[in-house]
Backbone as CSV, one residue per row, in Angstrom:
resi,resn,N_x,N_y,N_z,CA_x,CA_y,CA_z,C_x,C_y,C_z
1,MET,99.846,75.950,148.246,100.051,76.985,147.246,101.202,77.900,147.642
2,LYS,101.292,78.193,148.922,102.344,79.091,149.405,103.729,78.498,149.136
3,ASN,103.899,77.172,149.405,105.188,76.518,149.162,105.559,76.522,147.689
4,SER,104.554,76.311,146.790,104.863,76.287,145.359,105.249,77.678,144.865
5,ASN,104.640,78.723,145.429,105.039,80.087,145.072,106.469,80.360,145.527
6,ARG,106.785,79.940,146.743,108.142,80.145,147.270,109.148,79.361,146.437
7,LYS,108.794,78.149,146.062,109.688,77.347,145.247,109.927,78.016,143.890
8,ALA,108.883,78.539,143.275,109.022,79.234,141.990,109.898,80.480,142.142
9,GLU,109.718,81.210,143.243,110.560,82.391,143.505,112.025,81.985,143.661
10,LEU,112.268,80.913,144.419,113.639,80.436,144.619,114.250,79.949,143.308
11,ARG,113.464,79.249,142.493,113.958,78.764,141.198,114.344,79.941,140.302
12,SER,113.518,80.966,140.257,113.812,82.151,139.442,115.048,82.883,139.961
13,ALA,115.143,83.025,141.282,116.313,83.687,141.875,117.573,82.851,141.648
14,ALA,117.452,81.535,141.706,118.601,80.655,141.460,119.057,80.778,140.006
15,LEU,118.117,80.929,139.085,118.481,81.143,137.685,119.294,82.426,137.539
16,ASP,118.849,83.486,138.176,119.605,84.743,138.142,121.000,84.568,138.743
17,TYR,121.075,83.820,139.830,122.370,83.558,140.474,123.295,82.795,139.523
18,LEU,122.774,81.755,138.883,123.592,80.956,137.968,124.000,81.763,136.734
19,LEU,123.149,82.673,136.297,123.533,83.547,135.184,124.756,84.382,135.551
20,ALA,124.813,84.796,136.795,125.926,85.633,137.254,127.166,84.814,137.617
21,HIS,126.986,83.600,138.132,128.105,82.833,138.689,128.441,81.540,137.946
22,GLY,127.584,81.116,137.046,127.822,79.860,136.354,127.364,78.678,137.186
23,VAL,127.451,77.496,136.590,126.952,76.294,137.231,128.076,75.333,137.621
24,ALA,129.229,75.453,137.010,130.300,74.465,137.183,130.738,74.314,138.639
25,ASN,130.899,75.392,139.352,131.411,75.325,140.729,130.394,75.811,141.751
26,VAL,129.115,75.679,141.440,128.084,76.190,142.339,128.071,75.397,143.648
27,SER,127.883,76.132,144.726,127.781,75.540,146.051,126.509,76.072,146.705
28,LEU,125.790,75.205,147.400,124.494,75.601,147.961,124.579,76.706,149.002
29,ARG,125.539,76.669,149.883,125.594,77.670,150.960,125.761,79.098,150.420
30,PRO,126.739,79.348,149.552,126.854,80.710,149.005,125.631,81.109,148.176
31,MET,125.075,80.156,147.425,123.884,80.471,146.645,122.725,80.826,147.563
32,ALA,122.521,80.011,148.583,121.429,80.261,149.528,121.590,81.625,150.188
33,ALA,122.799,81.955,150.596,123.031,83.263,151.220,122.689,84.389,150.251
34,ALA,123.089,84.243,148.994,122.793,85.274,147.992,121.295,85.375,147.720
35,LEU,120.574,84.274,147.895,119.130,84.268,147.669,118.346,84.690,148.914
36,GLY,119.054,84.920,150.015,118.389,85.338,151.240,117.669,84.199,151.942
37,THR,118.212,82.999,151.824,117.614,81.835,152.460,118.736,80.948,152.989
38,SER,118.426,79.732,153.311,119.444,78.801,153.813,119.533,77.590,152.885
39,ALA,120.642,76.880,152.991,120.816,75.655,152.211,119.747,74.640,152.611
40,ARG,119.368,74.644,153.877,118.340,73.729,154.362,116.999,73.976,153.659
41,ILE,116.638,75.238,153.462,115.385,75.572,152.777,115.463,75.149,151.306
42,LEU,116.619,75.356,150.693,116.780,74.912,149.304,116.622,73.398,149.208
43,MET,117.198,72.673,150.160,117.078,71.214,150.176,115.614,70.795,150.388
44,PHE,114.889,71.535,151.239,113.476,71.239,151.468,112.688,71.317,150.154
45,HIS,112.935,72.361,149.378,112.173,72.570,148.148,112.654,71.712,146.970
46,PHE,113.965,71.444,146.905,114.525,70.800,145.705,115.192,69.444,145.977
47,GLN,115.230,69.000,147.218,115.778,67.716,147.656,117.301,67.585,147.570
48,SER,117.934,68.229,146.597,119.383,68.140,146.464,119.876,69.292,145.589
49,LYS,121.182,69.469,145.582,121.780,70.478,144.701,121.476,70.137,143.250
50,GLU,121.575,68.854,142.906,121.293,68.420,141.540,119.828,68.653,141.189
51,GLY,118.932,68.456,142.165,117.507,68.702,141.949,117.238,70.168,141.653
52,LEU,117.898,71.049,142.411,117.764,72.487,142.187,118.298,72.859,140.810
53,ILE,119.492,72.400,140.496,120.092,72.729,139.202,119.229,72.168,138.071
54,GLY,118.741,70.954,138.231,117.884,70.351,137.215,116.628,71.175,136.956
55,GLU,115.984,71.633,138.014,114.768,72.444,137.839,115.084,73.800,137.231
56,VAL,116.209,74.394,137.628,116.606,75.673,137.041,116.898,75.499,135.548
57,LEU,117.567,74.417,135.200,117.872,74.158,133.791,116.601,73.919,132.983
58,GLU,115.639,73.227,133.569,114.364,73.028,132.876,113.660,74.362,132.651
59,GLU,113.721,75.250,133.625,113.131,76.592,133.483,113.846,77.374,132.384
60,LEU,115.160,77.333,132.405,115.960,78.007,131.377,115.632,77.452,129.996
61,HIS,115.598,76.151,129.885,115.288,75.465,128.638,113.913,75.898,128.126
62,ALA,112.917,75.913,128.997,111.554,76.297,128.610,111.520,77.741,128.108
63,ARG,112.209,78.628,128.791,112.235,80.037,128.374,112.895,80.201,127.009
64,LEU,114.013,79.519,126.803,114.721,79.633,125.527,113.892,79.051,124.389
65,GLN,113.248,77.934,124.628,112.440,77.339,123.570,111.233,78.210,123.245
66,ALA,110.629,78.797,124.255,109.509,79.715,124.002,109.977,80.910,123.170
67,SER,111.173,81.398,123.452,111.733,82.504,122.663,111.979,82.083,121.229
68,PHE,112.502,80.851,121.032,112.737,80.358,119.677,111.427,80.301,118.897
69,VAL,110.391,79.752,119.518,109.095,79.634,118.847,108.580,81.020,118.472
70,LYS,108.676,81.957,119.390,108.197,83.317,119.125,108.974,83.947,117.965
71,VAL,110.279,83.801,117.978,111.120,84.386,116.929,110.897,83.658,115.602
72,ALA,110.742,82.342,115.645,110.602,81.547,114.420,109.295,81.841,113.689
73,VAL,108.222,82.071,114.429,106.929,82.313,113.777,106.721,83.779,113.416
74,ASP,107.538,84.645,113.956,107.427,86.072,113.654,107.886,86.299,112.218
75,PRO,106.992,86.770,111.353,107.408,86.936,109.958,108.512,87.984,109.842
76,GLY,109.424,87.703,108.989,110.527,88.625,108.779,111.255,88.270,107.503
77,ARG,112.154,89.125,107.133,112.925,88.896,105.910,113.927,87.766,106.090
78,ASP,114.503,87.673,107.274,115.505,86.636,107.542,114.842,85.287,107.792
79,ALA,115.616,84.232,107.560,115.177,82.880,107.880,115.032,82.742,109.399
80,PRO,114.153,81.837,109.871,113.965,81.671,111.318,115.266,81.416,112.077
81,LEU,116.166,80.606,111.516,117.431,80.320,112.196,118.271,81.584,112.348
82,MET,118.272,82.436,111.341,119.016,83.691,111.423,118.355,84.643,112.421
83,ARG,117.028,84.677,112.446,116.332,85.535,113.422,116.665,85.080,114.846
84,PHE,116.690,83.744,115.063,117.023,83.251,116.398,118.485,83.544,116.721
85,TRP,119.370,83.452,115.754,120.783,83.792,115.952,120.908,85.240,116.426
86,LYS,120.222,86.135,115.745,120.283,87.555,116.122,119.724,87.766,117.524
87,TRP,118.638,87.059,117.841,118.068,87.156,119.180,119.059,86.617,120.207
88,ALA,119.613,85.442,119.936,120.485,84.749,120.892,121.787,85.494,121.138
89,THR,122.299,86.181,120.132,123.599,86.842,120.273,123.494,88.268,120.783
90,SER,122.288,88.718,121.082,122.149,90.058,121.659,122.736,90.065,123.071
91,ARG,123.192,91.212,123.507,123.782,91.322,124.857,122.826,90.857,125.943
92,LYS,121.551,91.106,125.742,120.537,90.742,126.733,120.369,89.224,126.828
93,ASN,120.423,88.520,125.709,120.075,87.100,125.676,121.256,86.146,125.691
94,LEU,122.428,86.589,125.272,123.581,85.693,125.214,123.914,85.045,126.561
95,PRO,123.787,85.744,127.691,124.077,85.074,128.972,123.211,83.830,129.227
96,TYR,121.979,83.825,128.744,121.109,82.665,128.920,121.628,81.479,128.108
97,LEU,122.077,81.750,126.888,122.627,80.670,126.062,123.955,80.193,126.626
98,ARG,124.762,81.119,127.125,126.041,80.746,127.732,125.803,79.795,128.911
99,LEU,124.822,80.109,129.740,124.499,79.244,130.880,123.977,77.891,130.395
100,LEU,123.132,77.887,129.380,122.615,76.629,128.856,123.749,75.724,128.386
101,TYR,124.676,76.275,127.631,125.776,75.458,127.108,126.713,75.006,128.232
102,GLU,126.995,75.880,129.179,127.831,75.480,130.313,127.154,74.339,131.073
103,ALA,125.868,74.488,131.314,125.138,73.468,132.060,125.111,72.146,131.304
104,GLN,124.966,72.197,129.992,124.941,70.960,129.224,126.294,70.249,129.277
105,ILE,127.368,71.006,129.282,128.699,70.396,129.379,128.891,69.766,130.757
106,VAL,128.483,70.475,131.805,128.569,69.921,133.154,127.672,68.687,133.265
107,ALA,126.469,68.763,132.720,125.533,67.632,132.775,126.072,66.426,132.012
108,ALA,126.752,66.681,130.905,127.314,65.568,130.122,128.356,64.791,130.920
109,GLN,128.958,65.430,131.913,129.938,64.765,132.770,129.265,63.948,133.867
110,ASN,127.970,64.105,134.041,127.226,63.384,135.065,125.967,62.789,134.427
111,GLN,126.176,61.847,133.533,125.075,61.228,132.784,124.069,60.536,133.708
112,ALA,124.556,59.969,134.809,123.653,59.261,135.718,122.588,60.210,136.259
113,GLU,122.976,61.424,136.584,122.049,62.398,137.161,121.280,63.170,136.097
114,TYR,121.938,63.543,135.013,121.345,64.468,134.044,121.095,63.868,132.667
115,GLY,121.295,62.569,132.496,121.138,61.947,131.189,119.769,62.162,130.567
116,ARG,118.711,61.995,131.356,117.353,62.203,130.827,117.152,63.650,130.407
117,TYR,117.657,64.583,131.211,117.547,66.007,130.866,118.223,66.273,129.524
118,LEU,119.424,65.753,129.335,120.166,65.997,128.094,119.430,65.425,126.886
119,LYS,118.906,64.221,127.010,118.175,63.611,125.892,116.899,64.386,125.585
120,LYS,116.227,64.833,126.633,114.988,65.596,126.429,115.279,66.923,125.750
121,THR,116.290,67.649,126.210,116.580,68.945,125.593,117.009,68.761,124.140
122,SER,117.792,67.744,123.875,118.206,67.477,122.501,116.995,67.185,121.628
123,ALA,116.131,66.315,122.095,114.934,65.967,121.321,114.029,67.183,121.126
124,ASP,113.900,68.003,122.156,113.056,69.204,122.049,113.592,70.181,121.003
125,TRP,114.911,70.418,121.015,115.506,71.342,120.029,115.399,70.765,118.625
126,GLN,115.579,69.450,118.495,115.432,68.817,117.186,114.010,69.011,116.658
127,ALA,113.028,68.817,117.522,111.628,68.965,117.113,111.326,70.407,116.704
128,LEU,111.835,71.369,117.461,111.612,72.777,117.105,112.267,73.120,115.769
129,ALA,113.482,72.647,115.575,114.174,72.904,114.307,113.409,72.260,113.157
130,PHE,112.937,71.047,113.351,112.179,70.340,112.329,110.952,71.149,111.911
131,GLN,110.216,71.649,112.897,109.001,72.414,112.612,109.301,73.749,111.935
132,ALA,110.461,74.346,112.226,110.816,75.647,111.649,111.286,75.531,110.196
133,LEU,111.659,74.329,109.775,112.131,74.131,108.404,110.984,74.268,107.411
134,SER,111.306,74.790,106.240,110.308,74.816,105.178,109.989,73.371,104.793
135,LYS,108.814,73.154,104.233,108.394,71.787,103.904,109.357,71.101,102.956
136,SER,109.960,71.860,102.045,110.861,71.238,101.069,112.167,70.775,101.702
137,LEU,112.495,71.310,102.854,113.742,70.926,103.532,113.501,70.106,104.798
138,ARG,112.260,69.917,105.174,111.931,69.289,106.456,112.323,67.819,106.461
139,SER,113.364,67.533,107.235,113.798,66.155,107.461,114.539,66.115,108.789
140,GLU,114.632,64.935,109.348,115.356,64.752,110.609,116.823,65.145,110.441
141,GLU,117.390,64.793,109.294,118.801,65.091,109.046,119.049,66.588,108.982
142,MET,118.162,67.326,108.285,118.352,68.774,108.167,118.134,69.455,109.523
143,ALA,117.174,68.982,110.295,116.963,69.538,111.637,118.208,69.325,112.493
144,THR,118.775,68.127,112.411,120.001,67.820,113.158,121.133,68.736,112.719
145,LEU,121.269,68.916,111.428,122.317,69.774,110.898,122.136,71.222,111.356
146,CYS,120.920,71.722,111.337,120.662,73.098,111.777,121.019,73.292,113.252
147,VAL,120.620,72.347,114.090,120.945,72.444,115.516,122.459,72.383,115.709
148,ALA,123.122,71.477,115.005,124.578,71.330,115.147,125.312,72.576,114.665
149,VAL,124.878,73.149,113.554,125.516,74.369,113.050,125.319,75.505,114.047
150,PHE,124.101,75.665,114.543,123.830,76.729,115.512,124.676,76.536,116.766
151,ASP,124.701,75.309,117.304,125.486,75.025,118.508,126.960,75.338,118.281
152,GLY,127.496,74.859,117.166,128.911,75.090,116.878,129.239,76.559,116.735
153,LEU,128.397,77.288,116.019,128.652,78.725,115.838,128.532,79.473,117.159
154,LEU,127.558,79.104,117.977,127.398,79.796,119.252,128.562,79.499,120.198
155,LEU,129.017,78.257,120.228,130.189,77.941,121.056,131.416,78.719,120.570
156,GLU,131.587,78.803,119.259,132.702,79.571,118.693,132.582,81.046,119.065
157,LEU,131.366,81.578,119.067,131.154,82.967,119.474,131.569,83.175,120.926
158,MET,131.215,82.248,121.784,131.570,82.372,123.199,133.073,82.321,123.409
159,VAL,133.766,81.587,122.555,135.224,81.470,122.669,135.936,82.670,122.059
160,THR,135.486,83.100,120.881,136.220,84.134,120.140,135.602,85.516,120.199
161,GLY,134.294,85.596,120.396,133.609,86.885,120.366,133.450,87.461,118.964
162,GLU,133.751,86.681,117.939,133.730,87.172,116.554,132.346,87.023,115.931
163,GLU,131.415,87.834,116.389,130.029,87.727,115.947,129.872,87.969,114.449
164,ARG,130.566,88.929,113.914,130.418,89.264,112.493,130.816,88.075,111.605
165,ARG,131.970,87.493,111.868,132.447,86.350,111.087,131.479,85.176,111.190
166,LEU,130.987,84.921,112.387,130.110,83.781,112.612,128.718,84.019,112.024
167,SER,128.254,85.247,112.029,126.981,85.568,111.376,127.089,85.332,109.868
168,ARG,128.222,85.709,109.300,128.440,85.457,107.866,128.483,83.950,107.586
169,ALA,129.078,83.200,108.487,129.121,81.743,108.306,127.704,81.158,108.336
170,LEU,126.869,81.648,109.229,125.486,81.174,109.275,124.752,81.562,107.995
171,GLU,124.982,82.768,107.510,124.380,83.184,106.239,124.808,82.252,105.108
172,ARG,126.069,81.851,105.082,126.561,80.933,104.053,125.877,79.580,104.171
173,PHE,125.750,79.071,105.390,125.064,77.799,105.601,123.628,77.882,105.094
174,LEU,122.932,78.948,105.427,121.542,79.097,104.998,121.441,79.169,103.477
175,ALA,122.379,79.856,102.849,122.380,79.930,101.379,122.612,78.548,100.778
176,MET,123.520,77.777,101.356,123.771,76.421,100.856,122.536,75.539,101.049
177,ALA,121.852,75.690,102.166,120.664,74.883,102.439,119.534,75.224,101.469
178,LYS,119.466,76.464,101.027,118.423,76.873,100.079,118.562,76.155,98.748
179,VAL,119.772,75.897,98.324,120.001,75.284,97.020,119.637,73.806,97.043
180,GLY,120.008,73.101,98.106,119.626,71.700,98.261,120.239,70.801,97.197
181,GLY,119.896,69.545,97.239,120.495,68.555,96.366,120.129,68.690,94.904
182,SER,119.002,69.304,94.580,118.574,69.363,93.186,119.262,70.472,92.410
183,GLY,119.952,71.359,93.119,120.578,72.497,92.460,119.618,73.641,92.251
184,LYS,118.320,73.452,92.590,117.329,74.512,92.456,117.168,75.236,93.781
185,LEU,116.871,76.487,93.701,116.656,77.288,94.899,115.423,76.775,95.625
186,GLN,115.557,76.499,96.936,114.436,76.038,97.737,114.116,77.090,98.794
187,SER,113.052,76.856,99.523,112.649,77.785,100.583,113.697,77.873,101.674
188,ALA,113.740,79.014,102.344,114.727,79.229,103.416,114.380,78.428,104.655
189,ILE,115.387,78.183,105.437,115.227,77.507,106.723,114.700,78.512,107.704
């Protein structure tokens, strides 16, 4: 039990470290020093740098998905996707999304090590989007489109910082999705 508590503490501290320093050029020795431990102890708990990063990413992924579920089920005037956008783009939460996207790009360059992680996170986000859709819009294609629109807008926000323009673009997408193929107003996403 003591080792699992220490491992959880190290994983949480490593997440904080990666939030501050990013994942692209992470090195175990400087990270270990910042965490008040040694690279050897990190290797004991996580077996490798990739193992540590993988577990930290899984923790980050779990936290973000739990936040999405909480925001999506919370009744409000805005559509769930817009509520999550507002949550994600807040100063407090944007660093977590920035780290997630950076990590996914780094992971995409190392499919042998992180391929399963990438497929799992993609499938998990698709499933959450699917469940958040109103019944009249619920389809695999619409869930895929919602995830892709959110990803694209968030990446654009990280590049340009133009939150107002991108929020309006999301509002336009949601309005278009409400109309649907029949030309009749449908439930919001």
